[in-house]
ZAFIKE-384362 format. One line per field, with one value per residue (C-alpha): residue in three letters; x, y, z. Coordinates in pm, 1 decimal, decimal comma. Layout:
# ZAFIKE-384362
residu: c(ALA:...)
xx: c(X:...)
yy: c(Y:...)
zz: c(Z:...)
END
This chain:
# ZAFIKE-384362
residu: c(UNK:UNK:UNK:UNK:UNK:UNK:UNK:UNK:UNK:UNK:UNK:UNK:UNK:UNK:UNK:UNK:UNK:UNK:UNK:UNK:UNK:UNK:UNK:UNK:UNK:UNK:UNK:UNK:UNK:UNK:UNK:UNK:UNK:UNK:UNK:UNK:UNK:UNK:UNK:UNK:UNK:UNK:UNK:UNK:UNK:UNK:UNK:UNK:UNK:UNK:UNK:UNK:UNK:UNK:UNK:UNK:UNK:UNK:UNK:UNK:UNK:UNK:UNK:UNK:UNK:UNK:UNK:UNK:UNK:UNK:UNK:UNK:UNK:UNK:UNK:UNK:UNK:UNK:UNK:UNK:UNK:UNK:UNK:UNK:UNK:UNK:UNK:UNK:UNK:UNK:UNK:UNK:UNK:UNK:UNK:UNK:UNK:UNK:UNK:UNK:UNK:UNK:UNK:UNK:UNK:UNK:UNK:UNK:UNK:UNK:UNK:UNK:UNK:UNK:UNK:UNK:UNK:UNK:UNK:UNK:UNK:UNK:UNK:UNK:UNK:UNK:UNK:UNK:UNK:UNK:UNK:UNK:UNK:UNK:UNK:UNK:UNK:UNK:UNK:UNK:UNK:UNK:UNK:UNK:UNK:UNK:UNK:UNK:UNK:UNK:UNK:UNK:UNK:UNK:UNK:UNK:UNK:UNK:UNK:UNK:UNK:UNK:UNK:UNK:UNK:UNK:UNK:UNK:UNK:UNK:UNK:UNK:UNK:UNK:UNK:UNK:UNK:UNK:UNK:UNK:UNK:UNK:UNK:UNK:UNK:UNK:UNK:UNK:UNK:UNK:UNK:UNK:UNK:UNK:UNK:UNK:UNK:UNK:UNK:UNK:UNK:UNK:UNK:UNK:UNK:UNK:UNK:UNK:UNK:UNK:UNK:UNK:UNK:UNK:UNK:UNK:UNK:UNK:UNK:UNK:UNK:UNK:UNK:UNK:UNK:UNK:UNK:UNK:UNK:UNK:UNK:UNK:UNK:UNK:UNK:UNK:UNK:UNK:UNK:UNK:UNK:UNK:UNK:UNK:UNK:UNK:UNK:UNK:UNK:UNK:UNK:UNK:UNK:UNK:UNK:UNK:UNK:UNK:UNK:UNK:UNK:UNK:UNK:UNK:UNK:UNK:UNK:UNK:UNK:UNK:UNK:UNK:UNK:UNK:UNK:UNK:UNK:UNK:UNK:UNK:UNK:UNK:UNK:UNK:UNK:UNK:UNK:UNK:UNK:UNK:UNK:UNK:UNK:UNK:UNK:UNK:UNK:UNK:UNK:UNK:UNK:UNK:UNK:UNK:UNK:UNK:UNK:UNK:UNK:UNK:UNK:UNK:UNK:UNK:UNK:UNK:UNK:UNK:UNK:UNK:UNK:UNK:UNK:UNK:UNK:UNK:UNK:UNK:UNK:UNK:UNK:UNK:UNK:UNK:UNK:UNK:UNK:UNK:UNK:UNK:UNK:UNK:UNK:UNK:UNK:UNK:UNK:UNK:UNK:UNK:UNK:UNK:UNK:UNK:UNK:UNK:UNK:UNK:UNK:UNK:UNK:UNK:UNK:UNK:UNK:UNK:UNK:UNK:UNK:UNK:UNK:UNK:UNK:UNK:UNK:UNK:UNK:UNK:UNK:UNK:UNK:UNK:UNK:UNK:UNK:UNK:UNK:UNK:UNK:UNK:UNK:UNK:UNK:UNK:UNK:UNK:UNK:UNK:UNK)
xx: c(7919,9:7710,8:7400,3:7243,2:7384,1:7248,8:6867,2:6907,9:6903,4:6645,4:6429,3:6499,1:6428,5:6122,3:5934,5:5980,7:5666,1:5491,4:5487,2:5567,8:5917,6:5880,9:5925,3:6239,2:6157,9:6408,1:6456,9:6404,9:6355,3:6615,3:6437,2:6463,9:6530,2:6700,8:6615,6:6538,6:6197,2:6348,1:6385,1:6125,8:6035,6:5996,9:6071,0:5815,7:5573,0:5257,3:5048,9:4817,1:5017,2:5242,7:4989,9:4999,1:4720,0:4522,3:4260,3:4513,2:4781,5:5071,9:5299,7:5649,1:5700,4:6136,6:6122,1:6376,0:6163,3:6441,5:6715,0:6757,1:6596,4:6273,8:6053,2:6108,8:6013,2:5715,6:5554,9:5662,2:5411,7:5164,6:5105,3:5092,6:4864,8:4624,3:4637,0:4538,0:4247,1:4138,9:4181,0:3928,1:3694,3:3689,3:3684,4:3944,4:3825,2:3758,1:3739,1:4122,2:4201,8:4594,6:4789,3:5131,1:5428,7:5696,2:6082,6:6334,0:6580,5:6768,4:7017,1:7353,3:7257,9:7474,0:7421,4:7071,9:6856,7:6962,5:6797,8:6434,7:6443,5:6445,6:6195,7:5979,2:6022,9:6008,2:5803,5:5547,9:5504,1:5461,0:5342,4:5573,9:5790,8:5804,6:6159,4:6224,7:6422,5:6729,5:6985,6:7165,4:6843,0:6696,4:7027,4:6980,4:6645,3:6638,2:6923,4:6752,9:6403,9:6516,7:6676,0:6350,0:6107,7:5914,4:5826,7:6013,1:5876,1:6153,8:6127,8:6496,1:6630,0:6940,2:6934,8:7154,0:6864,3:6749,8:7055,9:7135,1:6834,9:6633,4:6325,2:6200,5:6261,9:6052,1:6153,3:5879,7:6139,7:6285,5:6614,4:6933,0:7001,9:6653,5:6682,9:7029,7:6886,9:6594,0:6773,3:7071,4:6877,6:6708,1:7061,4:7204,6:6977,2:6673,0:6866,6:7183,6:7439,9:7779,1:7918,7:7760,2:7849,8:7754,6:7727,5:7720,2:7726,0:8033,4:7794,0:7646,6:7354,8:7514,8:7816,6:7598,6:7357,8:7687,2:7809,8:7498,7:7496,2:7854,9:7776,6:7412,7:7633,5:7914,2:7566,9:7527,3:7877,9:7853,5:8181,2:8249,6:8111,5:8295,6:8196,6:8208,5:8227,8:8034,9:8031,9:7659,4:7676,0:7864,8:7858,4:8087,1:7895,4:8250,2:8408,7:8061,9:8087,3:8444,1:8346,3:8064,8:8277,7:8603,5:8387,8:8072,0:7841,0:7573,9:7349,6:7354,9:7229,9:7219,6:7241,7:7225,4:7015,2:6731,1:6806,2:7193,3:7054,4:6841,6:7126,2:7357,2:7042,9:7037,6:7399,9:7331,3:7062,9:7196,2:7547,7:7282,6:7352,5:7066,2:7072,9:6900,4:6942,0:6813,1:6741,1:6760,7:6435,6:6614,4:6692,5:6363,3:6193,7:6005,7:6323,0:6422,2:6119,5:6021,7:5667,8:5456,7:5533,3:5387,5:5173,9:5351,4:5141,8:5300,6:5690,5:5718,9:5585,5:5863,4:6137,7:6337,7:6321,3:6594,9:6433,2:6475,2:6350,7:6335,8:6145,7:5831,9:5612,9:5463,5:5167,6:5206,8:4965,0:4644,7:4310,3:4383,2:4727,6:4573,5:4277,8:4536,7:4766,0:4476,5:4327,9:4724,7:4740,0:4399,8:4584,3:4925,6:4928,0:5202,9:5185,9:5351,7:5660,1:5703,8:5868,4:5551,8:5345,6:5492,9:5519,7:5084,8:5117,0:5366,8:5090,8:4782,0:5010,4:5029,0:4692,2:4509,9:4772,5:4602,0:4276,8:4411,0:4609,2:4502,4:4748,7:5078,8:5417,6:5515,8:5135,6:5139,9:5492,2:5339,6:5061,8:5327,0:5562,2:5246,3:5147,7:5110,4:5020,8:4849,2:4715,5:4853,5:4887,6:5235,1:5194,6:5139,1:5306,0:5492,1:5718,0:5975,8:6071,5:6349,4:6137,8:6189,7:5917,9:5928,5:5720,6:5822,3:5947,5:5909,3:6082,3:5842,0:5939,6:5978,3:5879,1)
yy: c(5251,2:5408,9:5349,3:5724,4:5649,1:5297,3:5463,6:5742,6:5481,5:5241,6:5518,9:5585,6:5230,5:5181,1:5496,5:5415,0:5194,0:5386,1:5705,5:5919,9:6045,0:6387,3:6601,3:6752,5:7159,0:7403,4:7602,3:7378,0:7483,1:7403,2:7114,9:7299,5:7690,4:7867,9:8215,4:8500,3:8280,2:7992,2:7590,1:7543,9:7246,3:7361,5:7002,8:6752,2:6519,6:6780,2:6579,0:6325,9:6102,4:6065,0:6020,8:5700,5:5429,4:5186,1:5221,7:5159,7:5447,3:5373,6:5581,4:5474,8:5511,6:5402,4:5290,9:5080,6:4718,4:4517,3:4580,1:4765,5:5091,2:4885,7:5063,8:5384,4:5244,7:5006,6:5434,1:5580,4:5306,7:5328,9:5690,1:5663,4:5368,4:5588,8:5858,8:5641,8:5519,6:5904,8:6016,3:5725,9:5866,7:6103,1:5861,0:5985,8:6055,6:5767,0:5535,9:5489,7:5361,3:5495,4:5219,6:5251,7:5064,0:4962,4:4982,7:4828,6:5090,5:4891,5:4775,7:4924,0:5325,8:5241,1:4896,8:4766,3:5023,8:5153,8:4851,3:4961,9:5274,8:5219,9:4902,4:5114,8:5396,2:5228,3:4871,0:4991,0:5306,8:5493,6:5859,1:6009,0:5846,8:5936,7:5907,9:5831,8:6065,7:5919,8:6189,6:5963,9:5732,0:6119,4:6205,0:5870,5:5902,3:6267,6:6163,2:5890,2:6098,8:6412,6:6200,5:5982,3:6335,5:6123,3:6344,1:6302,4:6389,4:6379,1:6331,9:6410,5:6735,9:6731,4:7080,2:6980,1:6787,0:7075,4:7297,5:7162,5:7291,4:7026,5:7063,3:6730,1:6744,8:6861,5:6880,7:6857,2:6778,7:7113,9:7139,0:7101,3:7448,7:7536,2:7269,7:7311,3:7740,8:7638,2:7359,0:7610,3:7899,6:7658,0:7533,8:7884,3:8157,4:8009,9:7814,1:7972,6:7651,2:7689,4:7345,4:7128,2:6767,1:6672,3:6359,7:6303,5:5958,7:5964,6:5933,8:6190,3:6288,4:6292,2:6542,8:6798,2:6812,5:6856,4:7088,2:7306,7:7271,6:7431,8:7676,2:7806,4:7803,8:8000,2:8242,8:8275,6:8365,7:8000,1:7802,2:7496,6:7244,6:6918,1:6654,5:6274,2:6109,5:5792,4:5484,6:5427,9:5004,2:5037,7:5286,6:5307,6:5393,4:5391,7:5686,4:5820,6:5795,0:5882,9:6204,5:6272,4:6203,3:6465,7:6696,8:6730,5:6876,7:7019,5:6949,4:6654,0:6673,4:6346,2:6401,1:6010,4:5745,2:5624,8:5343,5:5436,7:5737,9:5444,6:5299,3:5585,0:5708,4:5365,5:5413,8:5772,2:5682,3:5392,6:5581,2:5811,4:6120,3:6386,4:6654,5:6792,5:6598,8:6701,0:6447,4:6544,5:6443,3:6208,7:6033,3:6100,0:5853,3:5546,5:5332,4:5559,5:5340,5:5705,3:5703,5:5972,5:6354,6:6596,0:6804,6:7166,5:7379,8:7181,3:7273,6:7576,7:7448,1:7221,6:7391,3:7360,8:7029,6:6831,6:6582,8:6449,1:6711,8:6672,7:6956,4:6936,9:7209,5:7469,2:7395,0:7037,6:7080,2:7154,4:6981,6:6865,3:6710,4:6580,7:6415,3:6254,9:6158,1:5983,3:5774,3:5712,2:5604,1:5370,9:5211,5:5158,7:5130,2:5425,1:5782,9:5921,0:6112,1:6474,3:6253,9:5979,0:6262,8:6412,7:6090,8:6131,2:6510,9:6365,7:6068,6:6321,9:6582,7:6359,9:6209,1:6588,1:6647,3:6379,0:6509,5:6788,2:6742,9:6327,5:6082,0:6252,8:6270,8:6646,9:6774,8:6646,5:6838,1:7145,0:7112,9:6998,1:7321,1:7529,0:7419,8:7773,1:7781,2:7379,6:7279,4:6968,3:6715,7:6824,2:7165,8:7440,2:7338,2:7599,6:7516,7:7774,2:7800,5:7562,6:7315,1:7332,6:7293,8:7658,2:7552,0:7699,6:7449,3:7461,3:7224,3:6970,9:6673,4:6302,5:6040,6)
zz: c(-12930,1:-12589,1:-12487,5:-12567,7:-12919,4:-12938,4:-12740,8:-13044,0:-13335,3:-13195,8:-13191,7:-13549,0:-13634,9:-13437,7:-13527,3:-13901,2:-13834,9:-13624,2:-13740,9:-14122,0:-14107,9:-14042,6:-14416,9:-14488,2:-14498,3:-14664,7:-14312,4:-14058,3:-13707,5:-13425,7:-13205,3:-12872,7:-12779,9:-12500,9:-12472,4:-12239,7:-12194,9:-12099,0:-12278,2:-12522,0:-12799,9:-13097,9:-13284,0:-13439,4:-13283,7:-13220,4:-13509,6:-13481,0:-13648,8:-13359,9:-13134,4:-12946,4:-13016,5:-12833,0:-12542,7:-12297,7:-12243,8:-12014,9:-11785,4:-11701,6:-11325,0:-11239,0:-10869,8:-10665,0:-10652,9:-10468,1:-10240,3:-9920,4:-10133,1:-10186,6:-9924,5:-10040,8:-10441,5:-10226,0:-10126,0:-10464,8:-10602,7:-10413,1:-10454,0:-10825,0:-10735,8:-10565,6:-10821,0:-11124,6:-10877,0:-10841,5:-11206,2:-11337,7:-11151,9:-11492,7:-11797,4:-12053,8:-12386,7:-12606,6:-12295,7:-12269,3:-11935,9:-11741,6:-11591,3:-11466,7:-11635,6:-11369,2:-11442,5:-11147,2:-11085,9:-10915,0:-11138,3:-11251,7:-11379,4:-11691,0:-11757,9:-11640,1:-11580,2:-11900,2:-12069,4:-11844,0:-11967,6:-12307,0:-12256,9:-12094,3:-12386,0:-12703,5:-12614,1:-12339,0:-12520,3:-12185,7:-12304,9:-12020,6:-11710,7:-11355,6:-11172,2:-10787,9:-10598,1:-10751,8:-10910,1:-11116,9:-11243,1:-11374,8:-11489,1:-11766,9:-11848,4:-11954,9:-12174,8:-12340,4:-12292,7:-12427,7:-12771,7:-12837,6:-12715,6:-12372,5:-12081,9:-11758,0:-11429,9:-11135,8:-10783,8:-10764,8:-10557,4:-10759,7:-10969,9:-11223,5:-11370,4:-11532,0:-11556,1:-11874,3:-12071,0:-12186,8:-12268,8:-12202,6:-11780,5:-11484,9:-11151,5:-10843,3:-10590,5:-10405,6:-10488,6:-10287,1:-10250,2:-10141,4:-9826,9:-9771,1:-9701,5:-9486,3:-9236,3:-9233,9:-9153,9:-8840,4:-8748,1:-8722,2:-8709,4:-8533,8:-8283,8:-8292,0:-8274,5:-8436,2:-8478,9:-8716,1:-8867,9:-9226,1:-9321,2:-9693,4:-9896,6:-10157,8:-10432,3:-10683,4:-10440,1:-10174,5:-10327,4:-10462,8:-10148,1:-9914,3:-10121,1:-10148,9:-9757,9:-9751,6:-9926,4:-9750,4:-9387,2:-9569,6:-9656,2:-9361,3:-9207,4:-9016,8:-8910,7:-9185,1:-9084,5:-8997,3:-9320,8:-9310,5:-9676,3:-9630,7:-9838,3:-9954,0:-9988,8:-9643,3:-9399,4:-9131,5:-8831,7:-8637,9:-8836,7:-8714,7:-8350,5:-8370,0:-8496,0:-8241,2:-7961,3:-8089,4:-8257,1:-7963,5:-8249,0:-8167,2:-8511,5:-8747,1:-9106,9:-9332,3:-9729,5:-9747,4:-9861,3:-9635,9:-9547,3:-9444,5:-9285,6:-9091,7:-8984,8:-8859,0:-8689,9:-8496,8:-8407,4:-8290,6:-8052,6:-7935,6:-7825,4:-7611,3:-7846,9:-7844,9:-8086,9:-8358,8:-8676,4:-8996,3:-9315,6:-9732,3:-9823,8:-10030,2:-9642,0:-9515,0:-9730,8:-9619,9:-9570,5:-9325,9:-9060,7:-8944,5:-9106,9:-8922,3:-8941,7:-8709,7:-8863,6:-8961,0:-8743,8:-8439,7:-8532,4:-8414,3:-8048,3:-8075,4:-8157,0:-7833,3:-7861,6:-8001,5:-8256,1:-8582,7:-8865,8:-9300,3:-9494,8:-9696,1:-9899,4:-9763,0:-9792,2:-9634,7:-9367,0:-9649,1:-9624,6:-9966,4:-9813,1:-9521,5:-9686,3:-9918,6:-9607,4:-9425,6:-9745,0:-9819,7:-9452,2:-9530,6:-9766,9:-9693,8:-9315,5:-9319,7:-9339,2:-9664,6:-9710,7:-9875,2:-10195,5:-10183,4:-10230,8:-10510,9:-10674,5:-10647,0:-10842,2:-11114,1:-11215,6:-11166,0:-11391,5:-11661,6:-11632,2:-11719,9:-11947,3:-12149,5:-12109,5:-12205,9:-12522,3:-12599,8:-12610,1:-12765,6:-12576,2:-12737,7:-12616,6:-12316,9:-12244,2:-12346,7:-12094,4:-11818,3:-11910,5:-11866,7:-11549,0:-11334,3:-10951,7:-10957,4:-10591,7:-10544,2:-10204,2:-10183,5:-10280,2:-10508,6:-10830,5:-11075,2:-11333,9:-11445,7:-11776,7:-11721,2:-11545,1:-11181,4:-10919,4:-10721,4:-10427,4:-10066,3:-9784,9:-9474,2:-9167,3:-9023,7:-8750,0:-8754,0:-8473,0)
END
């Protein structure tokens, strides 16, 4: 029996004791609908009998709590905790209190991680789940969340998480395609460069991001970039240095995990290579070790310098973001990455849904789905009919 089937059976057994069974109808409506207005949820669960009970409401947060990605996890957690602190200034109706229920995504996706997700949903009774920037974690979470009926807000940039038209998934992170477009335009149009080395990990996230960058380059009529696939568990710096000598790239693009990007960047700089380097948003997390972003307004002034660049919301220099950045830095000693800002906004959206809809997963889902032009610290948030955030992007420089 596979994990998804097991999750469905567990949901049926446990929910029987918590809520009455849905009455059969002569002409039952489908649980979800895909049409000209996008995907919507028309199944059961909005009735008061499905409300979560008790004075404490939990928000599930999946993050790497150990191993090489621990720094990325700590940054997401810090942002989520700051969001809860801010939200507590306005008490929820009924004296309810919101807390985080942590889940460690460090284990294998189809092993221990599946158990962690099921525990959050069925044992902790979370109102919603926020996932990290990992596409693999998001895909597994959304399958379980869709089967049971739990809103999922993901920081992943993998657009395939929403392309399968599930009504319970919302993606805050910018798509790989949009990131690739912004980066490719800067390399090929703004700088007029031609020789590019694309470094991707041999896993789902690296493959999807790398393909999107190659498409973006092709649409601009640029030469096909030289490509290097690396083992995400043991990145090969020797192969990278060899390609740098033989290809002499004018720019390097990384679609990789932050800890691997850090290791390879150290080798590049130690080798005396000084070319513009571009990082996907997943690579530019806390584990990269470059925790300070220049203000967006300064990007144009330093366009001619090589530097290390990533992407952030087009409103990343807004007063709202700057206030958040100062408070986050005072709390953690670090400057927040774009992913950390998205984690803050994800928690705020869930809490706002709770204020408006009460402790009910389906009604909170409806409120999140209706978000349009909401000001967040990561930028203006607007979900389209498939659950994608339509925020614009621009380049920012890392120190």
